[in-house]
C-alpha positions, -999 to +999 in steps of 0.1 A: -523+312-423-555+331-427-575+336-395-611+348-391-615+366-358-652+368-352-665+393-326-700+404-316-694+440-326-663+459-336-664+479-303-641+488-275-651+461-250-630+433-234-635+404-257-633+425-288-602+445-277-584+412-268-592+398-303-580+430-319-547+430-299-541+394-307-548+400-344-522+428-345-496+405-331-505+376-355-502+400-384-467+409-372-459+371-373-469+371-410-505+359-409-536+373-426-565+384-404-602+389-412-616+409-383-654+406-385-682+419-363-715+400-364-734+432-359-726+467-372-713+492-347-720+528-357-699+546-330-663+543-319-656+515-344-627+491-335-604+483-364-573+462-368-545+478-389-535+458-419-565+434-414-596+430-435-622+447-412-659+441-419-694+438-404-718+410-413-752+424-405-770+454-390-782+455-353-793+424-335-831+421-338-839+384-334-825+356-312-815+337-344-813+354-378-813+332-409-801+360-430-771+365-407-763+328-411-765+331-448-743+362-448-717+345-426-716+315-449-710+339-478-682+357-460-664+325-450-666+312-486-653+345-499-624+350-474-615+313-472-600+313-437-579+283-425-594+286-390-620+306-371-619+320-336-652+329-320-651+356-294-684+358-276-715+335-273-734+349-303-704+344-326-702+308-315-739+302-321-738+317-356-705+301-367-717+266-356-749+271-375-730+282-406-705+253-403-732+228-414-731+244-448-694+249-452-663+228-458-647+217-426-628+245-409-616+243-373-636+264-349-620+277-317-637+295-289-622+321-266-636+317-231-632+349-211-658+344-184-673+320-159-697+302-182-718+287-155-729+322-144-749+328-176-762+294-184-796+301-168-819+272-177-814+235-185-826+241-221-798+267-225-773+243-210-782+215-235-781+240-264-746+251-255-734+215-250-746+209-285-728+240-298-695+231-282-696+196-297-687+214-330-658+233-314-623+219-320-607+237-290-615+262-262-588+286-249-596+302-216-581+333-201-574+316-168-576+283-150-608+292-132-629+298-164-613+267-179-623+244-150-657+260-149-663+253-186-652+217-183-674+211-153-705+230-166-705+215-202-688+182-195-663+193-222-632+172-228-602+186-209-579+176-237-597+201-260-590+230-236-561+252-226-552+283-206-538+310-229-533+343-211-541+377-224-513+395-241-512+431-228-496+458-250-467+471-229-463+507-239-456+528-208-468+564-209-451+594-193-467+593-158-460+629-147-473+644-179-504+622-180-511+629-144-508+667-150-529+666-181-557+645-165-559+669-135-559+699-158-587+684-179-609+677-148-599+710-132-585+692-102-556+705-081-523+687-088-524+671-053-557+654-060-557+616-058-575+599-086-590+565-083-601+552-118-628+527-129-627+517-166-655+496-179-689+494-195-718+508-175-739+477-169-755+461-138-727+435-135-700+463-132-718+474-100-711+511-102-737+518-075-715+500-050-687+525-058-711+553-050-715+538-015-677+535-011-670+571-021-698+585+000-678+571+029-644+584+016-659+619+009-667+624+046-630+631+055-610+629+022-625+653-004-593+652-024-597+616-032-618+615-064-634+587-084-631+590-122-652+565-142-645+559-179-670+542-202-706+543-213-736+519-213-771+512-202-767+523-166-748+555-173-777+579-170-790+562-139-756+564-122-752+600-132-786+609-117-778+591-085-744+609-082-763+642-082-790+630-058-764+619-034-745+652-038-714+634-049-708+655-080-676+670-065-662+636-057-673+613-086-667+623-123-679+604-154-658+608-185-679+587-209-663+567-236-626+573-242-600+557-265-569+569-247-571+544-218-534+540-213-529+577-209-558+579-185-546+550-164-511+565-163-526+597-149-545+580-122-531+569-088-549+535-086-577+515-101-608+500-087-630+471-099-663+464-082-678+438-106-704+412-096-692+390-124-658+388-142-637+365-162-601+375-160-603+413-161-579+428-185-582+463-170-562+452-140-534+442-163-536+474-184-533+494-152-503+473-142-485+483-174-487+519-161-475+508-127-509+512-110-522+489-082-559+479-080-585+473-054-610+447-067-639+425-056-631+388-053-650+375-083-642+353-113-606+352-122-595+383-104-570+363-083-553+352-115-542+388-123-541+405-089-520+393-059-535+404-026-513+427-006-486+425-033-500+441-065-532+455-049-560+444-027-588+418-031-619+424-011-645+398-002-682+402+004-686+437-011-678+454+022-679+492+014-660+500+046-631+477+037-631+489+001-629+525+013-602+517+038-579+500+012-585+529-013-575+554+013-544+533+022-532+535-014-540+571-019-525+584+013-493+563+013-472+571-017-445+546-008-470+517-005-488+527-037-456+529-057-443+495-044-476+477-052-477+493-086-441+483-093-449+447-083-480+448-107-459+460-135-433+433-131-460+407-131-477+418-163-444+421-182-434+386-171-466+367-175-487+386-201-463+394-229-483+399-261-458+384-285-453+353-264-491+350-261-496+353-299-470+326-306-490+303-283-521+310-303-502+305-336-490+271-324-526+261-314-541+272-347-514+253-368-520+222-347-558+223-352-554+230-389-531+200-392-555+177-373-587+188-392 
């Protein structure tokens, strides 16, 4: 079976990394993968080993590019996939447009978010209803996003499913990673590191974390926040850290590829997002035995069990966030226990090979029915 995995850009972000990880597992099962980005990414390019990696166009410059549609049609005709999976709203828009000029190929959509939160207007809603009429199946990362999509778009439940993320389960050497991270940041070895990994964007709500750590810094200067990632709000957050005199407490590492090693070196993870689907970073941290403190948004509850694998906080209460972070950092026994529980959960429920076999079965079914 030949599968076209279509992503917005070949970049290290949630939807793209998921598609890349899934592609690697499908290749192991004997399938061919075309891993294609709609728009060219010039930095930190994501590639899938043993796949055909390509980009379709340059940077996005118009809401709808006719030349991009033509290029996508050409690539589909050239590569001849048996099925296409769209990962991201732009990929769906362009693949549906291209499908009118191609032989019938099943189109699947990977739903990783709460779709109602970005619908906006009635016009946009009607547009997406029309787009999804051309989609053979929608797989969602969790039951919350699935139910939201069905309700928002009046989409047939029979054409949807919940297929969990498959999280690569390579455990790193905790003591070595912890020592290396503290040496890199020039921290003492007894420093507690709370880590945030994610794109710097308004919905990730980094500013709230500044509020939280301003409270923690008053009496616990050895609890540090380390943020990994880049994006449009990076410079603004960096400036505010200096203005608040939090430079000794909060450290920005920028973009990094060695996320498993960084997570292994941290003590716990924090997620302060305003909007989420089912956040993979909680699961990636769990692989390394790290608990998480997270805001109660989207599908967080599908990957984090309150008081068992971490803490879920309502209403963006900075005092409560700070208190739970301190509990984890100052109580080694509690932190290790919650981290162990998280690790057991991810290995049981989010096995990458088991996940890939479910996608394989779905693709074969859709191809047979087309």
